[in-house]
Structures are given as C-alpha cells and as structure tokens.
N, C-alpha and C positions, 0 to 999 in steps of 0.2 A: 581434732579434727570432729569425732562423734560428738565430743562436748558442744562444737558449736552448730552441727547440724540439731541438735538436739534443742538449743536454744532459739534456732529459726523455726524447727518446726511447733515451739513450745509457742511462740508469740506468734506465727500466726492462726493456732490453734484460739490463741486468747482473743486477735483481731476477727475471728469469723466468729465469736459467741459474742463479742462485742456489737456486731454486725445482724447478730439474730435478734436481738431484746430480749428475748423469751428468758436467756439463762439469766437473767438478774430481776424477772419478776418479783412482786411484792406485795405481799396484802396492804390492803386499803391502810387499815389501823398501824401499821406498821410505817407505813409510806408518810402517814399522817404525822407520825411522832420524829421520824427526819426531816419535816419538812419545819416543824414547828423547832428543833434544834439550830435547823438550819439560818433561821430567823433570828434566833438569839443570840447566835453567834456573830451574825449580821449587824444587830445593833449593837453586842460589845466592842465589834471589831469599830465601830463608825461612830464618830458626833452625828448626831441627829438621825442614826437611820430607823430607828422607829417611826419617827417621828415623817420621815419621806415618805416611807409605805404607806403611811394611812393619808396619805393626801393626792396618793397618785389613785387612775381610776382599775386599776387589777396590779397585781403582780405574778408571776410563773416563778416558784422557787424549784428547782433543780439541786437535791443535796448531795448526791454523789455523781457525777461525773465523772464515767474510768476511759484515759483514753491511753492508747495503744499504740505501739506500729514499728515497724522495721522496716522502710520506705514504702509498705502499702500499710497506711493505717485507719483507725477507727474511733470512734468515739459513743459510748450509748449511757442516758440517764434517766428515770424516772421522776416526775412529781406533781405538785398540785398550784393548778390556778386559782390563785384566791382575790376573792373582789370582797371589800367591805370586811378583810381580813376572815370568810369564809371560804371553803373550800367550793368550786362550781363545778371544777372537770379535772381530769388526771391528763397527765400527756408525756410521752416520751420524746428523748431527742438523741438523734441520730447523724452522725455524718462520716464519711469516708474520705479518705484523700492518699495520694501518691505524692513519694518528691521526698527530700532529705529528710529522712526522720530515726528517730531511735529511742525506745524508753517507753517509760507506762507512767502514766502520772493521775491524782485523783484530785479533783476539785468542785466546787460548789457555782451553781450560776442564778444569779436575781435577776428576772427580764420585769422591768417596770413597765407601764404601759400608761404615758402620761396623758393621750386625749383617749377620747370615748370613742372615738372612731377608728384609733390605730387596736384600742381592745378587741374591737366589733371584729374587725376584720380579720383580725387571730380567730377570735371564736368558733367566726364562721367558715373558716379553711378548711379544706380536706388536705390538710398535708401541709401547712404552712412553711415554707422556706427563708430563713434569715439572709436578707440582702438582696432578695427577688420579691417577697412579698412585702418586705417591711424593711427599713433601712434602721439598722440600731447603730446608736452609739456607745461604745466598749468606755464606761466609766472607770479614770484613772487617779481617783481621790486621792488623797495623802494621807498620810496619820497626824491628827490634830487638826483635822479642816472639816468644817460641819458640812456633808452633801446639802443639808438645805438650804444651803447658798448657792449651790453651785446652779447657774443656766444652762440648759440642756437644748442645744439647737433642732435635735428630730424627735418625733412622736414617741420613740421606744429607746430605753436606758439599758444598759446590761453591766451586772459587776459581777466580777469572777475573782471569785478569792478563795483561801484556803487550799490552796495547790500543794500537795506531796505527792511524792517522787520524782523521777527527773525525767523532762520531757520539754524543751522548749517551744510555747504556742499558747496564744491565748484568743484565738480567733473563733468568732462562731458564724462567720460567714459562709453561708451554702449547709447549713445545717438546717433539718429538716425536722418539724414538730407536730408529731402526729396524737391527737386525743387516744387515749387508751381504757380499755377497766381494767381495774387491779385485782387481783385474787380475792 
C-alpha cells in the first residue's frame, strides 16, 4: 500500500515538473548539440531525411520530449527552429491530458513547415497550438521508404521517433509551442 502511494506521489510530482517546464531548461549550446544529434538520428533512420529537411521552409526539432502520466499526464521538451539549417529561435513544447494513461516515455519530434505561410504563422504566434493554430500531419513513413517521395496534403508535417519507455500515444494535437530563451 505504501509503495503504491509512493509511486502515485512520485508520478504526480514528475507530471508537475513536466508542466512547469523550468525543471528541464538547458543552456543554448547543450540544446544545439542535442538538436544536431536528433537530426543525425533522423537522417540515419530514414531514407532521404537530410534531403527532405533541406527542401522545407523550416523545421522545429525537439530532441527529448518527456511524457508521463497516471490518469493525469503531461509532456515537455525544448528545441530549436531552424531555417536554412541555422537556428533562428528556441521553443518549448508542453501539453497536459486527462484520461486512461500510465507510464513514462521519451521521444523526438521534428516538425517540418512545408509552406512559407505555415512557417510565418508559427513564428509570429504567441503560444502556437497544434491542431488549433495549424493542422499537422503525423508522418507514418515505413522503413526502407524514401520520405522525399511521400506527398503530404497538409502544410506542416511532424515526425515522431526514438520512443523509449512505456506509454502508448504519439499525438501532438493540443500541444502548445512557446518561444523561449535558453539559459
């Protein structure tokens, strides 16, 4: 009984930290290294990954999204928006949810802005929300398939990969993106 209560308390504290965001703030140089590594992993894990990113108007890389929950859940991550391969701004990604969920998971998200309009709307926003301020297609590319040959109908495409941990879900609908200034 005490162990279960301890687990529940620990998970609630963890979710609170996720939602606060400040518990995971990183220095800019460390965040840049993590973003570079995430892009290399994306390129290694997909055919045409680097070529695809070179053709979009910009892309947001969140190298480590930490998601956890027990009925009440949350997720948090920090990353960089790159245009022409150069970091322009830093962003945090947060969301909260209620429902049947249990576990902790870490994964990487790359959001590609296909059109200039979608990129500009994202940059100009003050607290952009996926699914409300912009419709995002979640890419389900298969191993061995060149992603440069896939045609997406939406102006924003998200790639979610590198899942570690146990939690079933890969949705970013309702997730808030906020511009940040790293340490």
